[in-house]
C-alpha positions in Angstrom: 85.6 129.9 134.2 84.3 132.1 131.3 80.8 133.1 130.4 81.3 135.0 127.9 79.0 133.7 124.8 80.6 132.4 121.9 78.0 132.3 118.8 79.5 129.8 116.0 78.3 130.1 112.1 78.3 126.5 110.7 78.0 126.3 107.1 77.3 123.1 105.2 76.8 122.7 101.6 74.0 120.2 101.5 69.9 120.9 102.4 68.6 120.1 105.9 67.1 116.8 105.4 70.1 115.3 103.8 71.6 112.7 105.9 74.4 114.4 105.4 73.2 116.6 107.6 70.5 113.9 109.6 73.7 111.8 110.6 76.8 113.3 109.8 76.3 116.7 110.7 73.7 117.5 113.4 75.0 114.7 116.3 78.5 116.8 115.9 76.8 120.0 116.3 75.0 118.7 119.3 77.9 117.8 120.9 79.5 121.2 120.3 76.6 123.2 121.6 77.2 121.0 125.1 80.9 122.6 124.8 79.9 126.4 124.2 79.3 128.4 127.6 75.7 128.8 128.8 73.4 131.4 126.6 76.0 130.8 123.4 74.0 130.2 119.7 74.6 128.0 116.8 73.7 129.2 113.8 73.5 126.2 110.8 73.4 126.8 107.1 72.0 124.3 104.9 71.3 125.3 101.1 67.5 123.9 100.5 65.6 123.8 97.6 62.2 124.3 99.5 62.4 126.3 103.2 62.7 123.6 106.0 60.9 123.3 109.5 62.8 121.6 112.1 63.0 121.7 115.6 66.7 122.8 117.1 66.1 125.6 119.3 65.7 123.3 122.4 69.9 123.0 121.7 70.4 126.3 121.0 70.7 125.8 117.5 69.1 128.0 114.8 68.9 126.9 110.9 69.5 129.3 108.1 68.2 127.9 105.3 69.7 129.6 101.9 68.4 128.5 98.4 70.2 125.9 96.7 71.8 126.2 93.5 74.6 123.3 91.9 78.0 124.1 92.5 79.2 126.1 89.3 79.1 129.4 88.0 76.1 130.7 88.6 76.6 129.8 92.0 79.0 131.8 92.2 76.4 134.8 92.2 74.1 133.4 94.1 77.0 132.9 96.9 77.9 136.9 96.3 74.2 137.2 97.8 74.5 134.7 100.8 77.9 136.0 101.6 76.5 139.7 101.8 73.7 138.2 103.9 75.7 135.9 106.2 78.5 139.0 106.7 75.5 140.9 108.7 74.3 138.1 110.3 77.8 137.4 111.9 78.2 141.4 112.4 74.7 141.2 114.5 74.5 138.1 116.0 78.3 138.3 117.9 79.7 135.3 115.6 82.9 134.3 117.3 84.1 131.2 114.8 83.2 130.1 111.5 83.0 126.3 111.8 82.4 124.7 108.0 81.8 121.1 106.6 83.8 119.7 103.7 86.0 121.8 101.5 83.0 123.3 99.5 81.4 125.0 102.1 84.9 125.6 103.1 85.1 128.2 100.4 82.5 130.4 101.7 83.7 130.0 105.0 86.9 131.2 104.4 85.8 133.9 102.5 83.4 135.3 105.5 86.7 134.6 108.1 88.5 137.4 105.8 86.3 139.5 105.5 85.1 139.5 109.2 88.4 138.3 110.5 86.6 135.4 112.6 88.3 132.5 113.7 88.0 129.5 110.8 87.3 126.0 111.1 87.2 123.2 108.7 85.7 120.1 109.7 85.7 116.8 107.7 88.5 118.0 105.7 89.0 116.0 102.7 89.8 116.3 98.8 86.9 117.0 97.0 88.3 119.1 94.3 90.4 115.8 92.9 87.9 113.8 94.2 85.3 115.4 91.6 88.1 114.7 88.4 88.4 111.3 89.5 85.2 110.5 89.6 84.3 112.5 85.9 82.2 114.6 87.5 85.1 117.6 86.5 87.6 117.8 84.1 90.9 118.4 85.4 91.1 121.9 83.5 87.7 123.3 84.9 87.0 126.7 86.3 85.1 124.4 89.2 88.3 122.5 89.9 90.7 124.9 89.6 88.2 127.4 92.0 87.6 124.7 94.6 91.8 123.4 94.4 92.6 126.9 95.1 90.3 127.6 98.0 91.5 124.3 99.7 94.6 125.2 99.3 93.4 128.9 101.0 91.8 127.2 103.8 94.7 125.2 105.0 96.2 128.3 105.6 93.4 130.3 107.2 91.9 127.7 109.1 92.9 127.4 113.0 91.9 123.6 113.3 91.4 120.9 110.6 89.6 118.1 111.2 90.4 115.1 108.8 88.7 111.5 108.9 92.0 109.9 108.3 96.1 110.2 109.6 96.7 110.3 105.6 95.2 113.9 105.1 97.9 115.2 106.9 100.6 114.2 104.4 97.9 114.7 101.7 98.3 118.6 102.6 101.7 118.9 102.9 102.3 117.6 99.8 99.1 118.8 97.8 98.6 121.9 99.3 102.1 122.4 101.0 100.7 122.8 104.6 102.6 121.1 107.0 101.5 122.4 110.8 100.3 120.7 113.5 96.6 122.3 113.5 94.9 118.6 112.8 92.5 116.2 114.4 91.4 112.9 112.9 87.4 112.5 113.6 86.4 109.3 111.2 83.0 109.3 110.7 81.6 108.1 114.4 78.3 106.5 114.9 76.0 106.5 117.8 76.1 102.7 119.3 73.3 103.5 121.5 71.0 103.9 118.1 73.0 100.9 116.4 73.2 97.8 118.7 72.7 94.5 119.5 68.4 95.2 119.9 68.2 95.8 116.0 69.6 92.7 114.8 67.0 90.5 113.1 63.8 91.8 114.0 61.3 89.0 113.9 58.4 91.5 112.7 60.6 93.0 109.9 62.0 89.2 108.9 58.7 87.9 108.5 57.4 91.1 106.7 60.3 90.9 103.8 59.8 87.4 103.9 63.6 86.7 105.0 63.4 84.3 108.1 65.7 81.9 106.4 67.6 84.1 103.5 71.3 85.5 103.8 70.9 88.9 103.6 73.4 91.7 102.5 72.6 95.1 102.9 73.3 97.9 100.7 72.7 101.4 102.3 73.5 104.3 99.6 73.6 105.6 96.3 75.0 104.3 92.9 77.2 106.5 90.5 79.4 109.4 91.1 81.5 108.0 94.0 79.8 104.9 94.4 80.4 101.6 91.7 77.1 101.1 90.0 76.9 98.3 87.7 79.3 96.4 89.1 76.9 96.1 92.7 74.4 94.1 90.1 77.4 91.9 89.0 77.9 90.8 92.0 74.6 90.8 93.3 74.3 88.2 90.2 77.2 86.0 92.0 75.8 85.8 95.0 72.5 84.8 93.7 74.2 82.5 91.9 76.2 81.0 94.7 73.5 81.1 97.8 70.9 80.1 95.2 67.5 80.6 96.8 68.7 81.7 99.6 70.5 84.5 98.8 68.6 88.6 99.2 69.9 91.9 98.0 68.3 94.5 100.6 69.0 97.7 99.4 67.8 100.5 100.9 68.2 103.9 98.9 66.2 106.7 97.2 67.0 105.5 93.9 64.3 105.0 91.5 62.5 101.4 91.4 63.1 101.8 87.7 66.9 102.3 87.5 67.1 99.2 89.9 65.0 97.0 88.0 66.9 97.9 84.7 70.1 97.4 86.3 69.2 94.3 88.0 67.9 92.8 84.3 71.1 93.9 82.4 72.9 91.5 85.3 70.4 89.0 85.1 69.2 89.2 88.3 65.7 87.0 89.4 63.3 89.6 90.3 62.9 87.7 93.7 66.7 88.6 94.6 66.4 92.4 95.5 64.4 94.1 97.8 64.5 97.8 96.8 62.9 99.9 99.5 63.9 103.7 101.0 63.4 104.2 104.8 63.6 107.0 107.6 66.6 107.6 109.4 65.4 106.0 112.1 64.4 103.0 110.6 67.4 102.4 108.9 69.1 100.2 112.0 66.1 97.9 112.1 66.6 97.4 108.4 70.3 97.1 108.2 70.5 94.7 111.4 68.3 92.0 108.8 71.6 91.4 107.3 73.9 88.9 107.9 76.6 91.0 105.9 77.1 94.3 104.2 78.7 95.8 101.0 80.7 99.0 100.7 81.0 99.9 97.0 83.1 103.1 97.1 85.5 103.7 94.3 89.0 102.9 94.9 89.9 106.3 93.6 93.3 107.8 94.8 91.8 110.8 97.1 89.4 107.5 98.9 92.1 107.1 100.8 91.4 110.2 102.9 87.4 109.7 102.9 85.3 107.5 105.9 82.3 105.8 104.8 80.0 106.7 107.5 78.1 103.2 106.3 81.0 100.8 107.8 80.8 102.6 111.2 76.7 101.5 111.2 77.2 97.9 110.1 80.5 97.5 112.6 78.5 98.5 115.0 75.9 96.2 114.3 78.2 93.2 113.9 78.3 92.8 110.4 81.3 91.9 108.3 81.7 93.7 105.1 82.7 93.7 101.3 84.7 96.6 100.6 86.6 97.9 98.1 90.4 98.4 98.3 92.3 101.4 100.1 89.0 103.2 101.3 90.4 105.3 104.1 91.7 103.1 106.7 88.5 100.4 106.6 89.8 97.9 103.8 93.1 97.9 106.0 90.6 97.4 109.3 88.6 94.8 107.6 91.7 93.2 106.1 93.4 93.0 109.6 90.8 92.0 111.9 89.2 89.5 109.5 85.9 91.2 109.6 84.4 90.9 106.2 86.7 90.9 102.4 88.2 93.3 100.2 87.1 92.9 96.9 90.4 93.0 94.9 88.9 92.5 91.5 85.6 93.8 90.0 85.3 90.6 87.7 83.4 87.5 88.7 86.6 86.0 90.1 86.8 88.8 92.5 83.2 88.6 93.7 83.4 85.1 93.9 86.9 85.1 96.3 85.0 88.0 98.4 81.8 86.0 98.4 83.3 82.6 99.5 85.1 84.8 102.3 81.8 85.8 103.9 80.7 82.6 103.8 83.2 81.1 105.7 82.5 83.7 108.3 79.0 82.9 107.9 79.4 79.5 108.2 82.4 79.8 111.2 79.9 82.2 113.2 76.6 82.7 115.0 75.0 86.1 114.1 75.7 86.8 117.6 79.2 85.8 117.8 79.8 88.0 114.9 77.9 91.0 116.5 80.5 90.4 119.6 83.5 90.2 117.6 82.5 92.9 114.7 81.0 95.3 117.4 84.4 96.0 119.3 85.8 97.5 116.2 82.9 100.4 116.2 83.3 100.8 119.6 87.1 101.7 119.1 87.3 103.8 115.7 83.5 105.2 115.2 83.0 105.9 118.7 81.4 109.5 119.2 83.9 110.1 122.6 86.4 111.0 119.8 84.6 113.6 118.6 83.4 114.6 122.5 87.4 114.8 123.1 88.3 116.5 119.9 85.6 119.5 120.4 86.3 119.5 124.3 89.8 120.5 122.9 88.3 123.5 120.4 85.6 124.9 122.2 87.1 124.2 125.5 85.1 126.8 127.8 88.2 128.1 129.8 
């Protein structure tokens, strides 16, 4: 077995404290670190408005915190400086592999791979340029879209491995990028099944603290707008409030301003007692999410969302929660429909909301909370198990 060190540069486009780093990137990086020869180092690039302090050295991981500039024209100039800095890091630290998370950071990784002739890996490979247009963030003829879309094509050609979140991304790459190869691995958004488990269900202290003992609770952990619905979420809440009456509560775990939540609730005519809005640390999410009877994943049903995997679905399933989801989201909408573990919200109107609410009500009436857990938890174990990532990274970073 080889003992040659394998130093890796991992590039992201997020700040270190963002949930996308803490829950969607670091767990995988720690898995990768265990696959490398002894003495190997991982250098993790994050984009931060302020310098961060973290303790990753015990895992052989060093954080390279670079200044954040929003994606666009001025970011190009910032990244010229960053690329020069990272180029010398690659040379002086004997980096052998450049591993990027998602295609925006993949642009930087691609450029560095060309300049240094190092191996390129693109992780969480999914459409980003077209998604930004579908969400209304960019225009089809904008420089940002054209630049990223070109680089997405280039990344598919250059990468030794592409790690996608769905099987469908292979067809998308063939059609959109003219790339038909066998360098794909499929890794959905996995979940720590020890962190999210039966122990988190309906904790008595929190139920009392939030006055939820007798309530039917829907939970949403996430943002509003962008790739997510906004007003429609609150209209759904209102429909649930009308259906279940005083027993219904909506638990929103979000960093969105309280004023935004209040204004949107008022616009939909939601009573002040119905919504409980709080923002908790990553380690508290399982306990708060476990207070719920069902969850909601309100991702906009735009075409590219067939190729992305919401993190929260795996977390909901690991806690045994039925899920209300919009159509054609990853493989998740089909899984929920096939296994009858929630409801697919086909229409964003009163009739559509009521149909999903009744389907959830039927599940809650015919199953205890533990029976639902025993029914839904295996879905997380099958489709969101970190063993999927373990197997993929073992093949990519095999130490032989």
